[in-house]
N, C-alpha and C positions, 0 to 999 in steps of 0.2 A: 388794748388791741393785740396787735402781733410781733411778735421777734423775729426782725429780718438781719441775714447777714450779708453784710455788704462790700462786695470784695474787686478792688479796680487798682492798678497801678498808678492812676491819676488821682494827686491829693487832694486837687479842687474837685474834681468830679466824685470822689468820697465824702468831702465836706458839704457839697451841696445836695449831696441825694440824702444823708442822714439829717440834715436840716428839714427838708421836706418831708422824711417819714418820720421823725419826731413833732413835727407841728402837728399830722395827723397822730396823734399818741402813740406809736409803733416805739419799741425799743431797736435800737441799732447797734450791734456790732461790727465792727469791721477789720479788713483785711489788706494787704497790701499788693499779695499775689495769688495766682491759683494753689501756688503751695501753701503759704499760711492760711490761706482761706480753709483748706483740708483741714488743717491741725485746729483751728480755732473750731471748726464744724465739729471734727473729731471731739472735744472737748465738751462741746455744749450742746450737741444732736439734736438732743429732746426735746429742747429750748425752743427753736430755730420753726417756724412756720413756713418762712420763704426764704429763700436764698436770691439774691439777687447780683449778678457778677459780669465783667468784661468777658469779651471774646480773646479778647488780645492782651495779653499780660506776660511779663517773663516770670521763669522756671516752669508752669504750667500754665495754660491756657484755660478758658471758661469752660470749654466745650469739654477739655479734660478733666475740670474739676465738676462737671455737672454730672459726668460720666462715672465718677470715681464716688459722687455722691448716692448716684440713683441705684449702685450697685448695694450698697449698705442701704438706703431704702428708696424703696422702686416708687414709692407715691409722693416723697417729698417735691413740693414746686419749686422750680425755679427759673427765673427770668434772665434770659440776658440779654447785655448790651453792646452795640457796636455803633463803629463809625462806618461800617459797611455792612449795614442791617439788610441791604438790597441783595446782597449773597447770600440771602437766609429766607428767603419771601413766603418760605410755609414754615419756619424757625429751625429749630435742631432737636428731631427726636418729638417730644413732646412739651417741647419749652419755647414758649414766645421769643424772640428778640426787637427789643427796644430799640429804635433808630437815634443814636446820638449825631447832632445833638437833640436833646429834647426839651420842651417844654413842660414845666413844675406839673401843669394837668395830666398831661400826657404819663408822665409818669406814676402821678398817684392811680389814673385808670386800670394802667396794666398791673401795678402790685394790688388795687382792688379786686379785679377781676381773677389773678392767680389765689389772693387769699379765699375766694369764695369759692373756686375752683376744688378747692384743698380741704374747705368746710364739707363742700356736698361730697365730694370723695371718702371724708372718713362719715358723713352722716348719711 
């Protein structure tokens, strides 16, 4: 399956998202905030198929993280998560925003759609 970087300052969310993605066969690495997420991404960037990040985090928010990743890898697929998703009805840039709280099937559907879009843009 795919390798996903999950970035969220909420440990419960990270654990839940990791469990759900691993149940679907994905490999998951996690980071506690945007700055740590950027460091993990930089170390393993060729391996990641998708970045799933919260928007509201300390040190570097998810929008800043997405911008930094896109500066390096413009075609990298990123999904943002937010408890304030209604503020981003069109997403952020080309990145969809998943509303928190979400149901497991909503998370999986958004991740699978992003991965499918990644495959189509490469192929």
